[in-house]
PAZAPA-4460 file (N, C-alpha, C; in steps of 0.05 Angstrom, whole numbers, plus 32768, in hexadecimal, padded with zeros to 4 digits):
% residues 309
    n_x    n_y    n_z   ca_x   ca_y   ca_z    c_x    c_y    c_z   seq   type   mol
   7F01   808E   8187   7EF5   807E   8171   7F03   8062   8171     1      M     A
   7EF3   804E   816D   7EFE   8033   816C   7F0F   802F   8154     2      A     A
   7F24   801F   8157   7F37   801A   8141   7F28   8010   8128     3      E     A
   7F14   7FFF   812C   7F05   7FF3   8116   7EF4   8007   8107     4      S     A
   7EEF   801E   8114   7EDD   8032   8107   7EED   804B   8100     5      A     A
   7F07   8048   80FB   7F17   8060   80F4   7F0F   806B   80D9     6      R     A
   7F0C   8085   80D7   7F02   8092   80BF   7F18   8091   80A9     7      T     A
   7F10   8088   8092   7F22   8086   807B   7F1F   809E   8068     8      F     A
   7F07   80A9   8067   7F02   80C0   8055   7EEA   80CF   8060     9      W     A
   7EEB   80EA   805C   7ED4   80FA   8064   7ECB   810B   804C    10      K     A
   7EB1   810F   8049   7EA7   811F   8033   7E89   8120   8034    11      G     A
   7E7D   8120   801C   7E60   8123   801A   7E54   810F   8006    12      Y     A
   7E3C   8105   800C   7E2B   80F7   7FF9   7E18   810C   7FED    13      L     A
   7E18   810E   7FD3   7E08   8123   7FC7   7DF4   8117   7FB4    14      R     A
   7DDA   811E   7FB8   7DC4   8116   7FA6   7DB5   812F   7F9E    15      L     A
   7DB9   8137   7F85   7DAE   8151   7F7B   7DB8   8167   7F8D    16      A     A
   7DA6   8175   7F9B   7DAE   818C   7FAC   7DB2   8184   7FC9    17      L     A
   7DAF   816B   7FCF   7DB2   8161   7FEB   7DCE   8156   7FEF    18      V     A
   7DDC   8160   8004   7DF6   8157   800B   7DF6   814C   8028    19      S     A
   7E01   8134   802B   7E01   8127   8045   7E1E   8122   804E    20      I     A
   7E27   812E   8064   7E42   8129   806E   7E45   810C   8076    21      P     A
   7E5A   80FF   806B   7E5E   80E3   8072   7E7C   80DE   8075    22      V     A
   7E82   80C7   8081   7E9E   80BE   8083   7E9F   80A0   807B    23      R     A
   7EB6   8097   8071   7EB9   807C   8069   7ECB   806D   807D    24      L     A
   7EC4   8054   8082   7ED4   8042   8093   7EDA   8029   8083    25      V     A
   7EF3   8020   8083   7EFA   8008   8074   7EE9   7FF0   807E    26      A     A
   7EDE   7FE1   806C   7ECE   7FC9   8073   7EDF   7FB0   8077    27      A     A
   7EF7   7FB0   806C   7F08   7F99   806F   7F19   7F9A   8088    28      E     A
   7F1D   7F83   8094   7F2F   7F81   80AC   7F4C   7F7D   80A3    29      K     A
   7F5D   7F90   80AC   7F79   7F8E   80A5   7F86   7F75   80B1    30      A     A
   7F7E   7F6F   80CA   7F8B   7F59   80D8   7F83   7F3D   80CE    31      E     A
   7F6F   7F3C   80BD   7F66   7F22   80B3   7F79   7F16   809E    32      S     A
   7F8B   7F27   8094   7F9D   7F1E   807F   7FB7   7F13   808C    33      E     A
   7FC0   7EFD   8082   7FDA   7EF1   808B   7FF0   7F01   807F    34      I     A
   8002   7F0C   8090   8018   7F1D   8086   8033   7F10   808E    35      R     A
   8045   7F0F   807C   8060   7F05   8082   8075   7F1B   807D    36      F     A
   808B   7F19   808B   80A2   7F2A   8087   80B8   7F1A   807B    37      H     A
   80C9   7F27   806B   80E0   7F19   8060   80F9   7F1E   8072    38      Q     A
   8108   7F09   8077   811F   7F0B   8089   8137   7EFD   807C    39      V     A
   814E   7F09   807F   8167   7EFD   8075   816E   7EE5   8087    40      D     A
   816F   7ECD   807B   8173   7EB5   808B   818D   7EB5   809B    41      R     A
   81A2   7EC0   808F   81BC   7EBF   809D   81C0   7ED5   80B2    42      S     A
   81B9   7EEE   80AC   81BE   7F04   80BF   81A6   7F08   80D2    43      S     A
   818F   7EFB   80CC   8177   7EFE   80DD   816D   7F1B   80DE    44      K     A
   8170   7F2A   80C8   8166   7F45   80C6   814F   7F47   80B2    45      Q     A
   813D   7F59   80B9   8126   7F5E   80A7   8130   7F69   808C    46      R     A
   8123   7F60   8077   8129   7F6A   805C   811B   7F85   8059    47      I     A
   8129   7F99   8051   811E   7FB4   804D   8120   7FBC   8030    48      R     A
   810D   7FCA   8026   810D   7FD4   800B   8111   7FF2   800B    49      Y     A
   8127   7FFB   8000   812E   8017   8001   8129   8023   7FE5    50      L     A
   8122   803D   7FE4   811F   804B   7FCB   813A   8058   7FC4    51      K     A
   8146   804E   7FAF   8161   8057   7FA8   8161   8061   7F8B    52      V     A
   8175   8071   7F86   817B   807B   7F6B   8197   8073   7F63    53      A     A
   819B   806A   7F4A   81B6   8062   7F42   81CA   8078   7F46    54      P     A
   81E1   8072   7F52   81F6   8085   7F57   81F2   8098   7F6E    55      G     A
   81DB   8096   7F7B   81D5   80A7   7F92   81D0   8097   7FAB    56      K     A
   81C4   8080   7FA9   81BD   8071   7FC0   81A0   8076   7FC9    57      G     A
   819B   8074   7FE3   8180   8078   7FED   8177   8095   7FEA    58      E     A
   815D   8098   7FE2   8152   80B2   7FDD   813E   80B9   7FF3    59      V     A
   8140   80D1   7FFE   812D   80D9   8013   8111   80DD   8008    60      K     A
   80FD   80D9   8019   80E1   80DA   8011   80DB   80F5   8005    61      K     A
   80E6   810B   8011   80DF   8126   8007   80EC   812C   7FEC    62      E     A
   80FF   811B   7FE3   810C   8120   7FCA   80FF   810F   7FB3    63      D     A
   80EB   8100   7FB9   80DE   80EF   7FA5   80C5   80FE   7F9A    64      I     A
   80C3   80FE   7F80   80AD   810B   7F72   80A0   80F7   7F5F    65      V     A
   8086   80F9   7F5C   8078   80E8   7F48   807D   80F3   7F2C    66      L     A
   8080   80E1   7F19   8086   80E9   7EFE   8076   80D8   7EEA    67      A     A
   806C   80E5   7ED6   805C   80D7   7EC1   806D   80D6   7EA8    68      Y     A
   8071   80BD   7E9E   8081   80B9   7E86   8071   80BE   7E6D    69      E     A
   8078   80D3   7E5F   8069   80DB   7E47   8073   80CC   7E2E    70      V     A
   808D   80C6   7E2F   809A   80B6   7E1A   80B3   80AA   7E26    71      E     A
   80BE   8095   7E1B   80D6   8089   7E27   80EC   809D   7E2E    72      P     A
   80F2   809F   7E47   8108   80B1   7E50   80FF   80CD   7E57    73      G     A
   80E7   80D5   7E51   80DD   80F0   7E57   80C5   80EF   7E6A    74      N     A
   80C7   80FF   7E7F   80B3   80FE   7E94   80A9   811A   7E9A    75      Y     A
   8091   811B   7EA5   8086   8134   7EB0   8084   8130   7ECE    76      V     A
   8091   8142   7EDE   8090   8140   7EFB   8075   814C   7F05    77      F     A
   8069   813E   7F18   8050   8146   7F24   8053   814C   7F42    78      M     A
   804F   8164   7F4A   8052   816C   7F66   8038   8168   7F76    79      E     A
   803B   8164   7F91   8023   815F   7FA1   800F   8176   7F9F    80      D     A
   8019   818F   7F9F   8007   81A6   7F9E   7FF8   81A7   7F84    81      E     A
   8003   819C   7F6F   7FF5   819B   7F55   7FDE   8187   7F56    82      E     A
   7FE2   8171   7F63   7FCC   815E   7F67   7FB6   816A   7F78    83      F     A
   7FBF   8179   7F8D   7FAB   8185   7F9F   7F9A   819B   7F91    84      D     A
   7FA6   81A7   7F7C   7F98   81BC   7F6D   7F83   81B2   7F59    85      S     A
   7F84   8197   7F54   7F70   818C   7F41   7F54   8190   7F4C    86      L     A
   7F43   819B   7F3D   7F27   81A1   7F46   7F15   8189   7F3F    87      K     A
   7F16   8175   7F50   7F04   815E   7F4D   7EF0   815D   7F64    88      L     A
   7ED6   815F   7F5D   7EC2   815F   7F72   7EC1   8144   7F81    89      S     A
   7ECA   812F   7F73   7ECA   8114   7F7F   7EDE   8111   7F95    90      S     A
   7EF0   8125   7F99   7F03   8123   7FAF   7EF5   8126   7FCA    91      R     A
   7EE0   8135   7FCB   7ED2   813A   7FE4   7EB5   8133   7FE3    92      H     A
   7EAB   812A   7FCD   7E8E   8124   7FCA   7E8A   810B   7FB9    93      T     A
   7E77   80FA   7FC3   7E6D   80E4   7FB3   7E53   80ED   7FA6    94      I     A
   7E55   80F5   7F8D   7E3E   80FE   7F7E   7E2F   80E7   7F72    95      E     A
   7E16   80E2   7F7B   7E06   80CC   7F71   7DFA   80D4   7F57    96      L     A
   7E04   80C9   7F41   7DFD   80D2   7F26   7DE6   80C2   7F1A    97      M     A
   7DE3   80A9   7F23   7DCD   8098   7F19   7DC7   8081   7F2C    98      Q     A
   7DB1   8074   7F28   7DA9   805D   7F39   7DA2   8045   7F27    99      F     A
   7DAB   802D   7F2F   7DA7   8015   7F1F   7D9D   7FFF   7F32   100      V     A
   7D92   7FEA   7F25   7D8C   7FD2   7F34   7DA6   7FC4   7F3B   101      D     A
   7DA7   7FB9   7F53   7DBF   7FAC   7F5D   7DC8   7F95   7F4A   102      A     A
   7DB4   7F87   7F3E   7DBB   7F70   7F2D   7DC9   7F79   7F13   103      E     A
   7DC7   7F93   7F0C   7DD3   7F9D   7EF4   7DF2   7F9E   7EF5   104      E     A
   7DFC   7F9F   7F0D   7E1A   7FA1   7F11   7E25   7F86   7F13   105      I     A
   7E35   7F7E   7F00   7E42   7F63   7F02   7E56   7F62   7F18   106      E     A
   7E58   7F4C   7F27   7E6B   7F4A   7F3D   7E87   7F50   7F36   107      P     A
   7E8E   7F4C   7F1C   7EA9   7F51   7F13   7EB2   7F6E   7F17   108      L     A
   7E9F   7F80   7F19   7EA5   7F9D   7F1B   7EAB   7FA5   7F38   109      Y     A
   7EA1   7F97   7F4C   7EA4   7F9F   7F68   7EC1   7F9A   7F70   110      F     A
   7ECB   7FAE   7F80   7EE8   7FAD   7F87   7EED   7FAD   7FA5   111      N     A
   7EE6   7FC3   7FB3   7EEC   7FC5   7FD0   7ED6   7FD5   7FDE   112      R     A
   7ECC   7FC9   7FF5   7EB5   7FD6   8003   7EBF   7FE8   801A   113      P     A
   7EAF   7FFD   801F   7EB2   800F   8036   7E97   8014   8043   114      Y     A
   7E97   8014   805D   7E7E   801C   806C   7E7B   803A   806B   115      Y     A
   7E63   8043   8067   7E5D   8060   8066   7E4D   8067   807F   116      V     A
   7E57   807B   808E   7E4A   8084   80A7   7E43   80A1   80A5   117      L     A
   7E2D   80AA   80B1   7E26   80C6   80B2   7E3B   80D5   80C3   118      P     A
   7E44   80EC   80BA   7E59   80FB   80C8   7E4C   8111   80D8   119      D     A
   7E43   810A   80F1   7E36   811E   8102   7E18   8119   8104   120      G     A
   7E0C   8124   8119   7DEF   8121   811D   7DDE   812D   8107   121      E     A
   7DE8   8144   80FC   7DD8   8152   80E8   7DD5   8140   80CF   122      V     A
   7DE8   812E   80CA   7DE7   811E   80B2   7DD6   8105   80B5   123      A     A
   7DCE   80FF   80CE   7DBF   80E6   80D3   7DA5   80E4   80C3   124      E     A
   7D95   80F8   80C3   7D7B   80F6   80B6   7D7D   80F2   8098   125      E     A
   7D8E   8102   808B   7D91   80FF   806E   7D9D   80E4   8067   126      G     A
   7DAF   80DA   8078   7DBB   80C0   8074   7DA6   80AA   8075   127      Y     A
   7D95   80AA   8089   7D80   8096   808C   7D6C   8097   8075   128      R     A
   7D65   80AF   806D   7D52   80B3   8057   7D5D   80A6   803D   129      V     A
   7D76   80AB   8036   7D81   80A0   801E   7D84   8082   8021   130      L     A
   7D8C   8078   8038   7D8F   805B   803C   7D74   804D   8038   131      R     A
   7D5F   8057   8044   7D45   804A   8043   7D39   804B   8027   132      D     A
   7D3E   8062   8018   7D34   8065   7FFD   7D41   8051   7FEA   133      A     A
   7D5B   804D   7FED   7D6A   803A   7FDD   7D60   801E   7FE2   134      L     A
   7D5B   8017   7FFC   7D51   7FFD   8002   7D35   7FF8   7FF7   135      W     A
   7D24   800C   7FF9   7D08   8009   7FF0   7D07   8005   7FD2   136      A     A
   7D19   8012   7FC3   7D19   8011   7FA6   7D2B   7FFB   7F9B   137      K     A
   7D3A   7FEE   7FAD   7D4D   7FD9   7FA5   7D61   7FE4   7F90   138      H     A
   7D6B   7FFC   7F96   7D7D   8009   7F83   7D99   800C   7F8F   139      K     A
   7DAC   8010   7F7D   7DC8   8016   7F85   7DD0   8031   7F78   140      V     A
   7DDB   8043   7F88   7DE4   805C   7F7E   7E00   805A   7F72   141      G     A
   7E04   8067   7F5B   7E1E   8067   7F4D   7E29   8083   7F4E   142      I     A
   7E42   8085   7F56   7E50   809F   7F57   7E6E   809B   7F53   143      G     A
   7E7D   80B0   7F59   7E9A   80AF   7F57   7EA6   80BB   7F70   144      Q     A
   7EBE   80B1   7F77   7ECC   80B9   7F90   7EEA   80B7   7F8B   145      L     A
   7EF8   80CC   7F93   7F15   80CC   7F91   7F22   80C3   7FAB   146      T     A
   7F31   80AD   7FAA   7F3F   80A2   7FC1   7F5C   809D   7FB9   147      L     A
   7F6F   80A5   7FCA   7F8B   809F   7FC6   7F94   80A6   7FAA   148      R     A
   7F8D   80BE   7FA1   7F96   80C7   7F87   7F8A   80BB   7F6F   149      G     A
   7F73   80AD   7F73   7F66   80A0   7F5C   7F48   80A3   7F5E   150      R     A
   7F3B   80AA   7F48   7F1D   80AD   7F48   7F11   8092   7F42   151      E     A
   7F00   8089   7F55   7EF3   806F   7F53   7ED6   8072   7F4C   152      H     A
   7ECC   805F   7F3D   7EAF   805B   7F39   7EA6   804C   7F52   153      L     A
   7E8F   8055   7F5E   7E86   8048   7F76   7E68   8041   7F75   154      V     A
   7E60   802D   7F85   7E44   8026   7F88   7E3D   802A   7FA5   155      A     A
   7E26   8036   7FAA   7E1C   803B   7FC5   7E02   802B   7FC9   156      L     A
   7E02   801B   7FDE   7DEA   800A   7FE3   7DE7   8005   8001   157      F     A
   7DCF   8000   800B   7DCB   7FF9   8027   7DD2   7FDC   802D   158      P     A
   7DDD   7FD8   8045   7DE4   7FBC   804E   7DCB   7FAB   8051   159      M     A
   7DB6   7FB8   8059   7D9C   7FAA   805E   7D88   7FBE   8068   160      G     A
   7D70   7FB4   806D   7D5B   7FC6   8076   7D62   7FD1   8092   161      E     A
   7D63   7FEC   8094   7D69   7FF9   80AD   7D86   7FF8   80B5   162      G     A
   7D97   7FEE   80A4   7DB4   7FED   80AA   7DC3   8004   809C   163      Q     A
   7DDD   8002   809B   7DED   8018   8091   7DF1   8016   8073   164      G     A
   7DFF   802B   8068   7E05   802C   804C   7E22   8022   8047   165      L     A
   7E26   8018   802F   7E40   800E   8026   7E47   801B   800C   166      V     A
   7E60   8023   8009   7E6B   802C   7FEF   7E7F   8017   7FE6   167      V     A
   7E7C   800D   7FCE   7E8F   7FF9   7FC3   7E9B   8005   7FAA   168      D     A
   7EB6   8006   7FAA   7EC3   8011   7F92   7EBF   7FFC   7F7B   169      T     A
   7EBB   8007   7F63   7EB7   7FF6   7F4C   7ECE   7FF9   7F38   170      L     A
   7ED3   7FE4   7F29   7EE7   7FE6   7F14   7EDA   7FF4   7EFB   171      R     A
   7EE9   8004   7EEE   7EE0   8010   7ED5   7EDF   7FFA   7EBF   172      Y     A
   7ECE   7FFD   7EAC   7ECC   7FE9   7E96   7EE7   7FE6   7E88   173      D     A
   7EF6   7FFC   7E86   7F10   7FFB   7E78   7F25   7FEB   7E87   174      S     A
   7F20   7FE6   7EA1   7F33   7FD7   7EB1   7F30   7FB9   7EAF   175      E     A
   7F1A   7FB0   7EA2   7F15   7F93   7EA0   7F1C   7F8A   7E83   176      L     A
   7F27   7F72   7E82   7F2D   7F67   7E67   7F13   7F5F   7E59   177      K     A
   7F14   7F5F   7E3F   7EFD   7F58   7E2F   7EF6   7F3A   7E33   178      N     A
   7EDF   7F35   7E40   7ED7   7F19   7E46   7ED3   7F08   7E2D   179      A     A
   7EC9   7F14   7E18   7EC4   7F05   7DFF   7EDE   7EFA   7DF4   180      D     A
   7EF4   7F0A   7DF6   7F0E   7F01   7DEC   7F19   7EEB   7DFE   181      E     A
   7F16   7EEE   7E18   7F21   7EDA   7E2B   7F13   7EBF   7E27   182      I     A
   7EF8   7EC0   7E23   7EE9   7EA7   7E22   7EE4   7E9D   7E05   183      F     A
   7EF2   7EA9   7DF2   7EED   7EA3   7DD6   7EF4   7E86   7DCF   184      S     A
   7F06   7E7A   7DDF   7F0E   7E5E   7DDA   7EFC   7E4A   7DE6   185      S     A
   7EE9   7E53   7DF7   7ED6   7E40   7E04   7EC0   7E39   7DF0   186      V     A
   7EBB   7E1F   7DED   7EA7   7E15   7DD9   7E8B   7E1F   7DE0   187      G     A
   7E7B   7E24   7DCC   7E5F   7E2E   7DCF   7E4A   7E18   7DCA   188      R     A
   7E53   7E00   7DC5   7E40   7DEA   7DC1   7E32   7DE3   7DDB   189      E     A
   7E18   7DDE   7DDA   7E09   7DD7   7DF2   7E0F   7DBB   7DFB   190      K     A
   7E14   7DB6   7E15   7E19   7D9B   7E1F   7DFF   7D8B   7E1F   191      P     A
   7E02   7D71   7E26   7DEB   7D5F   7E27   7DD7   7D68   7E3C   192      R     A
   7DBE   7D66   7E35   7DA8   7D6F   7E47   7DA8   7D61   7E62   193      E     A
   7DAD   7D46   7E61   7DAC   7D37   7E7A   7DC2   7D3F   7E8D   194      D     A
   7DD9   7D46   7E82   7DF0   7D4F   7E93   7DEA   7D6A   7EA0   195      M     A
   7DDD   7D7C   7E91   7DD5   7D96   7E9B   7DC1   7D92   7EB1   196      V     A
   7DAE   7D80   7EAD   7D99   7D7B   7EC1   7DA6   7D70   7EDB   197      Q     A
   7DB9   7D5E   7ED9   7DC7   7D54   7EF1   7DD5   7D6B   7F00   198      M     A
   7DE2   7D7D   7EF2   7DF0   7D94   7EFE   7DDB   7DA6   7F0C   199      A     A
   7DC4   7DAA   7EFF   7DB0   7DBB   7F0B   7DA5   7DAF   7F25   200      E     A
   7DA1   7D94   7F25   7D97   7D87   7F3D   7DAB   7D8A   7F54   201      D     A
   7DC5   7D87   7F4E   7DDA   7D89   7F62   7DDA   7DA6   7F6D   202      L     A
   7DD8   7DB9   7F5B   7DD8   7DD5   7F64   7DC0   7DDB   7F76   203      I     A
   7DA9   7DD0   7F6E   7D91   7DD4   7F7E   7D93   7DC8   7F9A   204      E     A
   7D9F   7DB0   7F9C   7DA2   7DA3   7FB6   7DB5   7DB3   7FC9   205      R     A
   7DC8   7DC1   7FBD   7DDB   7DD0   7FCD   7DD5   7DEE   7FCF   206      R     A
   7DBE   7DF5   7FC7   7DB7   7E12   7FC8   7DAC   7E18   7FE3   207      S     A
   7DB5   7E2F   7FEF   7DAC   7E38   8009   7DB4   7E56   800C   208      E     A
   7DA9   7E64   801E   7DB0   7E80   8022   7DCE   7E83   8028   209      P     A
   7DDA   7E98   801E   7DF6   7E9D   8021   7DFC   7EA7   803D   210      F     A
   7E0D   7E99   804C   7E16   7EA1   8066   7E34   7EA1   8067   211      D     A
   7E41   7EB9   8063   7E5E   7EBA   8062   7E6C   7EB0   807B   212      P     A
   7E5E   7EB1   8092   7E6A   7EA9   80AC   7E70   7E8B   80AC   213      A     A
   7E63   7E7C   809A   7E67   7E5F   8099   7E82   7E57   808D   214      K     A
   7E8E   7E6A   807F   7EA7   7E64   8070   7EBF   7E6F   807F   215      F     A
   7ED5   7E60   807E   7EEE   7E67   808C   7F05   7E68   8078   216      R     A
   7F19   7E78   807F   7F31   7E79   806F   7F43   7E63   8079   217      N     A
   7F42   7E4C   806D   7F51   7E35   8076   7F6F   7E39   8074   218      H     A
   7F78   7E47   8060   7F95   7E4C   805D   7F9F   7E5D   8074   219      Y     A
   7F91   7E72   807B   7F9A   7E84   8091   7F9A   7E74   80AB   220      A     A
   7F85   7E64   80AF   7F84   7E54   80C8   7F9B   7E40   80C9   221      E     A
   7FA2   7E33   80B3   7FB8   7E20   80B2   7FD3   7E2D   80B8   222      A     A
   7FD6   7E46   80AD   7FEF   7E54   80B2   7FF2   7E5C   80CF   223      V     A
   7FDC   7E66   80DB   7FDC   7E6D   80F7   7FE2   7E55   8109   224      R     A
   7FD6   7E3E   8102   7FDB   7E25   8111   7FF9   7E1D   810F   225      D     A
   8004   7E20   80F7   8020   7E1A   80F3   8032   7E2C   8104   226      L     A
   802C   7E46   8105   803B   7E59   8115   803A   7E51   8133   227      V     A
   8022   7E4A   813C   801F   7E42   8158   802F   7E29   815E   228      K     A
   802F   7E16   814C   803E   7DFD   8150   805C   7E03   8151   229      A     A
   8066   7E15   8140   8082   7E1C   8140   808A   7E2B   815A   230      K     A
   8077   7E3B   8164   807C   7E49   817D   807E   7E35   8194   231      L     A
   806C   7E21   8193   806C   7E0C   81A7   8086   7DFC   81A8   232      G     A
   8093   7DFA   8191   80AD   7DEB   818F   80C5   7DFD   8194   233      R     A
   80BF   7E17   819A   80D5   7E2A   81A0   80E3   7E33   8187   234      G     A
   80D6   7E32   8170   80E3   7E39   8157   80E0   7E57   8151   235      E     A
   80E9   7E68   8164   80E9   7E85   815F   8105   7E8E   815A   236      T     A
   8107   7EA3   8149   8121   7EAE   8142   8121   7ECC   8147   237      V     A
   8134   7ED6   8157   8135   7EF3   815B   813E   7F01   8141   238      P     A
   8130   7F15   8139   8136   7F23   8120   813E   7F3F   8126   239      V     A
   8155   7F48   811B   815F   7F63   811F   814F   7F77   810F   240      E     A
   8142   7F8A   811D   8132   7F9E   810F   8142   7FB5   8104   241      E     A
   8159   7FBB   8111   816B   7FD0   8107   8179   7FC6   80EE   242      Q     A
   817C   7FD7   80DB   8189   7FD0   80C2   81A0   7FE4   80BC   243      V     A
   81B3   7FDA   80AD   81C9   7FEB   80A5   81C0   7FFE   8090   244      E     A
   81CC   8017   808F   81C4   802A   807A   81CD   8020   805F   245      P     A
   81BF   802A   804A   81C6   8023   802F   81E2   802E   8028   246      A     A
   81F1   801F   8019   820C   8028   8011   8209   8040   7FFF   247      A     A
   821A   8055   8005   8219   806D   7FF4   8231   806D   7FE2   248      K     A
   822E   8078   7FCB   8243   8079   7FB7   8255   8091   7FBD   249      V     A
   826D   808C   7FC8   8280   80A1   7FCF   829B   8099   7FC4   250      L     A
   82AB   80AD   7FBC   82C7   80A5   7FB5   82D7   80A3   7FCE   251      D     A
   82EF   8098   7FCC   82FE   8091   7FE4   8305   80AB   7FF4   252      F     A
   830D   80C1   7FE7   8315   80D9   7FF5   82FE   80E5   8005   253      M     A
   82E6   80E4   7FF9   82CE   80EF   8007   82C8   80DE   801F   254      E     A
   82CA   80C3   801D   82C6   80B2   8033   82DA   80B7   8049   255      A     A
   82F3   80BB   8042   8308   80C0   8055   8303   80DA   8064   256      L     A
   82FB   80EF   8056   82F6   8109   8063   82DF   8106   8077   257      K     A
   82CA   80F8   8070   82B3   80F5   8082   82BA   80E5   809A   258      R     A
   82CC   80D0   8096   82D4   80C0   80AC   82E4   80CF   80C0   259      S     A
   82F7   80E0   80B7   8307   80F0   80C8   82F6   8104   80D8   260      V     A
   82E3   8110   80CA   82D1   8123   80D8   82C0   8115   80ED   261      A     A
   82B7   80FC   80E7   82A6   80EE   80FA   82B6   80E6   8113   262      A     A
   82D0   80E2   8110   82E0   80DA   8127   82E9   80F2   8138   263      S     A
   82E0   810A   8131   82E5   8122   8141   82FD   8131   8138   264      G     A
   8309   812A   8122   8321   8138   8119   831B   814F   8107   265      G     A
   8302   8155   8101   82FC   816B   80EF   8303   8164   80D3   266      G     A
   8309   8179   80C3   8310   8174   80A7   832C   8168   80A5   267      E     A
   832F   8153   8096   8349   8147   8094   835D   815A   8087   268      A     A
   8375   815F   8094   8388   8171   8088   8395   8165   8070   269      P     A
   839D   8175   805C   83AB   816A   8045   83C6   815F   804C   270      P     A
   83CF   814B   803E   83E9   813F   8045   8400   8153   8042   271      P     A
   8413   8152   8055   842A   8165   8055   843D   815E   803F   272      E     A
   8445   8172   802E   8457   816C   8018   8473   8165   8023   273      P     A
   8482   8154   8017   849C   814C   8020   84B0   8164   801F   274      P     A
   84C1   8166   8034   84D5   817C   8035   84EC   8175   8023   275      K     A
   84F8   818B   8018   850F   8187   8007   8527   817D   8016   276      K     A
   8536   816E   8009   854F   8165   8016   854C   814C   8026   277      G     A
   8534   8142   8029   8530   8129   8038   8529   8112   8025   278      R     A
   8536   80FD   8028   8531   80E6   8018   8522   80D1   8028   279      G     A
   8520   80BA   801D   8511   80A4   802A   851B   809E   8046   280      P     A
   8536   80A2   804B   8541   809B   8065   8539   80AE   807B   281      S     A
   852E   80C6   8074   8526   80D9   8088   8508   80D7   808F   282      S     A
   84FB   80C1   808D   84DE   80BE   8091   84D6   80B3   80AC   283      S     A
   84E7   80AE   80C0   84DD   80A3   80D9   84C8   80B4   80E7   284      P     A
   84CB   80CE   80E6   84B7   80DF   80F4   849C   80DB   80E9   285      A     A
   8499   80D8   80CF   847F   80D5   80C2   8474   80BA   80CA   286      K     A
   8485   80A5   80CC   847B   808B   80D3   8470   808A   80EF   287      K     A
   847A   809C   8101   8470   809C   811C   8453   80A4   811E   288      A     A
   8449   80B3   810A   842D   80BC   810A   841A   80A7   80FE   289      A     A
   8425   8091   80F4   8415   807D   80E6   8400   8070   80F8   290      A     A
   8403   806D   8113   83EF   8060   8123   83D3   806D   8122   291      P     A
   83D1   8086   8118   83B7   8093   8116   83A5   8086   8101   292      K     A
   83B1   8077   80EF   83A2   806C   80D8   838C   8059   80E1   293      A     A
   838F   8048   80F6   8379   8037   80FE   8360   8046   8106   294      P     A
   8362   805F   8111   834A   806E   8118   833A   8074   80FF   295      K     A
   8348   807C   80EA   833B   8082   80D0   832E   8069   80C5   296      T     A
   833C   8052   80C7   8330   8039   80BD   8318   8031   80CD   297      S     A
   8319   8035   80E8   8302   802E   80F8   82EA   8040   80F2   298      K     A
   82EF   805A   80ED   82D9   806C   80E6   82CC   8064   80CC   299      A     A
   82DC   805B   80BA   82D0   8052   80A0   82BE   803B   80A3   300      L     A
   82C4   8029   80B7   82B4   8011   80BA   829C   8016   80CC   301      R     A
   829A   802C   80DA   8284   8031   80ED   826B   803A   80DE   302      T     A
   8257   802A   80DD   823E   8032   80CF   822E   8046   80DF   303      P     A
   821F   8057   80D1   820D   8069   80DE   81F3   805B   80E2   304      T     A
   81EA   8059   80FB   81D0   804B   8100   81B9   805D   80F9   305      R     A
   81A4   8051   80EF   818C   8060   80E9   8173   8050   80F3   306      R     A
   815E   805E   80F6   8145   8051   80FF   813B   803E   80EA   307      R     A
   8132   8026   80F3   8127   8013   80E0   810E   801E   80D3   308      A     A
   810D   801A   80B8   80F6   8025   80AA   80DF   8012   80AA   309      G     A
***
């Protein structure tokens, strides 16, 4: 399967008693977006964001759980299997609950598009029937679909006559701010008629069919040109992908024990108690063993390498 047609979701389109196996493919190009990485200017290392807990340090992925705050300081833990047990038909099915004229949906509600493809030869006929019926009636199907742990309102419509179907996620009405409140400060007095007429004439002269291919992302092009120019001047900087592990909170004795074990000495033996009858003058034998200390110091400074995340 081509990278551009990788399946994002599989399930069914359902209209009354008719179910059509379909799959979704992202309509947006990931590579079209300009992406930057953050780098430490002095050490030339990539900035990494680690998930840490106070007093513990970095937390492993398997030890992280989702929690819902019911009141300040009190949470309910939610396990993956509990989410999986939720009986939502929209997890596997786009149930078309009603049909509306396309003009009825304000552009403000549209969020993210996905291409809809029939999943298998058996699904082809039902897919084409629904596509052509929607086109003939100039209607948009409204349903719901669960993606990435969230149930979305969606609109289903054909790209054009004889073309494919598209699902576009919609924002819920509760997700949008009240427009009347936002625009309450805008005056409602009508402007001069001649000025409106001049604006209408200008709009009319510049009216033409919409062709998105005519428009370019000038900012992205300018950034790419800047990168090419810097490459041409040899302005490249090698960046270290390996990163040091996060510092862990350990007391000195625990760090010492681990360092001795890492150097091959096993568990550090407890210090030998002083023998009776010997004073400070009888310590030369103990001082002879002092050169071992640098090994312990070196082990303390040796970081454990880990794979860059």
